[in-house]
N, C-alpha and C positions, 0 to 999 in steps of 0.2 A: 490332549491339550493341557497347557499349563494351568494349574489351579491358582486362581488369583483372589478368591473371595475371603480368605483368612487374613488378609493384610489389614490389621486393625489400625495401623498408623495412618494409612490412606483413608480408611473408612471413616475415622473419627477425627481427622485433622482439623476440622472446623469447630469441634466442640471443646469448650473450656473444661477444666476439671469439674467445675460446678455443674455445667450442663451434662457432663458424663454421669455425675452422681445422681442428678435428677432423673435422667433416662433409666438408670439402673433401678432406682426406687420405683418409678412408674411401672416398669415391666415386671418387677417383683409383685406389685399389687395386681397387675393384669393376669399374672400367672395363676391367681387364686379365683376360681369361678365363684365361690360364695362371696368373696370381697367385691367382685365386679357386680354381682347381683345386688348386694346391699348398697354399694356405692351409687349404683344407677338409681335405685329407689330413693335414697336420701337426697341425691342431687335433683332429681325431678321434683320431689316434695319442696325442697328449698327454693327452687326457681318458681314454682307455682305459688308458693307462699310469699314470694318477693323478699326472701331473706337476703342479706348482703353477702352473697357467696361468689359473685362474679369475679371479684378480685383474686380470690383463692383459686378458682378454676383457671383464670387467665395466667396465673403464675406457675401453674403446674401442667395439667393435661392439655390445656388449650395451646400454650406456647410451644409445647413439644410437637403437637400434631398439626398446628395451624400456623399460617404466615402472619396473620394479623386480623384486624376487624374490617379493614378497607384495603382496596388495591394499593394505595399509596403506602399503607402500613407494611405491606409485603415486600416493598422494593429493597430494603436493606438485606433481607433474607435472600431475595433473588440475586442481588449483586454479589453477596458473599459466596453463595454456592457456585455461581458461574465464574466469578473472578478468581477464586482460589481452588475450586474443585472441578471446573468445566462441566458442572451438572446444571442443566437448564431447568426452568420452572414452568408449570402450567397453572395459571391462576384459576382456582375452582371456587365459584360462589356456592358454598356448601350449605345453603339454607334449604331445609327439606320440609316436607309434610304441610305445605301451604295449599290453600284451596280457593283463594280470592283472586279475582282478575287484577286487582291492583298489585298483588304480589307477583303475578306472572309478568306483568308489564315491568315491574322492578327488576325481575330476573333477566328479562330481555335487555333492559338498559345496561345492567351489569355485564352481560355477555358482550354486548357491542363495545363497551368500554374496554374489556379485556382484549378484544380484537385490536383496538387502537393501541393499547399497551404493547401487544405482541408485534404489531407492525413497526413500532418505534424502537424495539429492544431485541437484539439478537438472543438474549438470554431467555426470551419467552417465545418458543417456537409454535405453540398451539393455543387455541381457545377451547373451551369445553362447556357443555351444559347437559342437564338431564331433561328428558321429555316431560316429566311431571313438574319441572320448573316452569314449563310454558303452558300447562293445562292440567285439569283435574284428573286424578287417577281413574275415577269411575268413568269419565268420558273416554279415556283411552281404552279402557276395558270394553265398553259398549261398542266402540268402533271396531275393535279387534274381533269381537264376537258377531259382528254384522247385524246388530240390532238396530231397529228404526229409531232415529233421533226425533225428538220433539223439535218444534220450530226454534225454541230457545237454544236447545243443544246444538242444532245445526249451525246457528249463528256463532255459538261458543267454539265449535270445532273449526269454523272458518278462521276465527282469531288465532287458534293454535297453529294452523297451517300458515297463516300470515306471519306469525312470529318466526317459525322455521325459515320461511322464505326470506325474511329480512336478514336473519343472521347468516344464512348460507350465502346470500348475495354479497353481504358485507365481507364475509370470509374470502369469497372469490375475488371481489374487487380489490381487496387489500393483500391478496396472496398469503393469507394466514389460514392454514388448515384448522378445521374445527372437529373436535372429538365429541360424539354424542353418546352418552352413557346408556347402558342397558339396565333394565329394571326387572320386575317380576314377570314371569312367563305369560300370565293371563292378561297382560296389557301390551306385551312386547310385539305381537303380530302387527298391531296398528303402527307402532313406532318403526318397525322394520320396513313396512310398506312406504311410509312417508319419507324415511331416510333414503331408501333406495331411489325414490323419485327425485330427491335432491341430488343424489349422486349422478343420476342420468342427466340432470340438467347442468351441474357445475363441475363434474369430473371428466370433461371431454378430453382434456390434455394431460391432466395428472390428478392425483387424489387430493382434493380439498376437503370434501365432506367424508368423515369417517363414522361408521357405525361401530357397535361393540358386540363381540361374540363372547357369551359366557359358556365356556367349554365344559362346565359341569353338566350342561344339558347335552344329552346324547344325540339330539337332532341338529346340532349347530353346524357340523361339518357338511352335512347334506344341504343345509340352507346356503352355506357359502358356495358350494358347487353349483347350485341352481342359480344363485345370484350371478355367478361367473358366466353362466350360459346367457343370461339376460344381458350382461355387460358386453359380451362378445357380439351379440346380435345388434345392440344399440350403440356400440362404440363408446363406452365410457370406462374409466378406471375405478377400481375398488379400493377404498381405504377402510381398514379394519383395526380397531383396538382389540387384541385378543387377551382375555382374562379367564380365570377359572370361575369366578362368580362369588356373589356376596349375599345370597338369599336362600341358601340351601335348606336350613331348618324350616323356614316359612313355606318353601316350595313343597317339601315332603309332607308337612303337616296338612296343608290345604288339599293335596292330592289324596291323602288318607281319609280326610273328613268328607271329601266330595266323591270319593270312589272312582277316581280315574288314575291311570298309570302315572307314576311320578316322572316328570321330565328330567330328573337328575340321574346321572350315571350310577351304576350299581355299586361302584367302589371308588376310592381315591385313586387306585391304580388305573381304572378305566378313564377317569377324568384326566389324569396325567397323559395317558396315551392319546386321548382326544385332543388335548391341548397341543401336544407336540406334532400331531398329524396336521392340525390346522396351520401351524407355523411352517411345516414342511411344504404344504400345498401352496402357501402364499409365496414362499421364497422360490419355489419352482416356477411361479408365474409373476415374478417380480417386474417383468416388463410392463404389466398393466395393473399392478397392485402395489400398495404401500401398507406396511404392517407396523403397528405400535404394540410391542409385546409387553403388556402390563403384567408383570409377574414378580413375586417375591421368592420364587423357587430357583435355587441355584442350578439344579440339573437342567431345567428348561432354558435357563440363561446360557449355560454351556452348550446346549443343543443348538440354540440359535447362532451362537458364535461359530460353531463348526459349520453350520449350513451357510453362513455368510462367507466363510473361508472357502468352502467347497465350490460354491457358485461363482467365486471370483468377484463378489460384491465388495466394494470398498467399505471399510469400517464406518466411514462418515457419510455414506450414501443416505440422502435424506428420505429415501423410501423405507428405511429400516430404523426403528427406534426401540429402545428399552425404556420401560417406565416403572417407577415405584411410588409409593405414597410417602409424603414428607413425614419424617419421624420414625420410619421403618426401613429396614434392609439397606442401611447406609453402606454395609460391606459390599453389596452388589452394585449400588449406584455409583459410588465414588471410585471403586476399582475398575468398573467398566469404563467410566469416563477417563480415568488415568491411562487406560489402554487404548484410547482413541475412538471408542464407540459413541454413538448418539444416545444420550441418556437425559430423561426429564423426570422431575419429581412433580406429582400432583400437590399443589400448595393451596390447601383450603383456606378460605377467609370468609368473614361475615361477623355480625354481632354475636357476642359470646352466647347469649341466651338462645339465639336462633340456630347456632351451629351445634348445640348439644345433641340433637338426634344423630348427627353424623359422628360425633365423638363417641357416643355410646355404642354405635354400630362398630366403630373401630375397636373399642375395648372388647366387645363380645366376640368379634371376629378373631382377635388375637388369642382369646381364651379358648375358642373352639378349634382352631387349626393346630393339629398335633405338631409339636416340635418347634413351632414358629417362635413363641415367646422364649422357650428354652434356648434357642439359637441366639436370639437377641441378647439374653442375659449372659451367655457364655462369651460372646464377642465383647460385650461391654466390660465384663470382668477381666478378660485377657488384656484389654487396652488399659484398664486401671492398673493392672500388674505391670504392664510394660512401662508405663510412665513412672512407676516407683523405682524402677531399676536404672 
């Protein structure tokens, strides 16, 4: 298959010289683990001390990785990516680590608003939310472990289920697929069960509700196959976002501290095989499945391109999407779109202060994933050189 991901002219066509320089500067910083550690500590201190640093954050890391502070703020970015690059956007309310009911209701309101935005705009094909955006982490964990709820917790859990029901029904009524992100393994069982119930209810004719498989977990392919058995028996479609995962260090640390086998694959190679096997399984059953391949891995992207071709699936078949995060892997996103594939960028938004946990996670992820930041830097450098000539 023709190699397309080194075309930097297509990858960075939407970036001005200034934006290109900013991206290069940011990834140079992210490439240094000590700088990321120091920067994270300083930023957290400055925000807690209410120092006037939000403007600086907004002009640098925030504007590179986020679409804006509100949904409306994101629309110029959405229109620019889709109008010039044919890359779609998924508005992601990226406020994390909240514990109050008022915040969960706010997340529900935001998610419903993004469904409305998606219904009205071809450039926004999906909505998205996190389970812990709708309920406390500890509550998810307790449910997953099968522990007895207090009366108050049972009422609280009912509100979580109600929020899921409201969003999934809105997605179904408006014909807007909704992606539900995966989180830490010790709360994920409860999320899997609830999302599967939503699939059984709303995916009778096609995939509207999507769960997420983190393929750095060695048990996820078996989970997919068991869910497929249930789907065949109950007559519903499966929607899955397939990713490698974002909590590896936390997962391994907890497993070691608590003395249970780590849910994480033994190696990067094993994770890659697991990921590609899941993609293969889903394309083999595309008649009753839809896959959103969330990956920054070029090899996995080529693998899916080949599977699409081999299975005779149209490049623009709405059951197959490629996805990347805004501010990363533009060489994959824009070159795939230029070649006719369905591509969507996760476009985070929210108040600068509230989105900082997400941004810190992005920086740490780029630092820890071998070769990812180096690839970004090499591509940016190549484009800077190309523009000089």
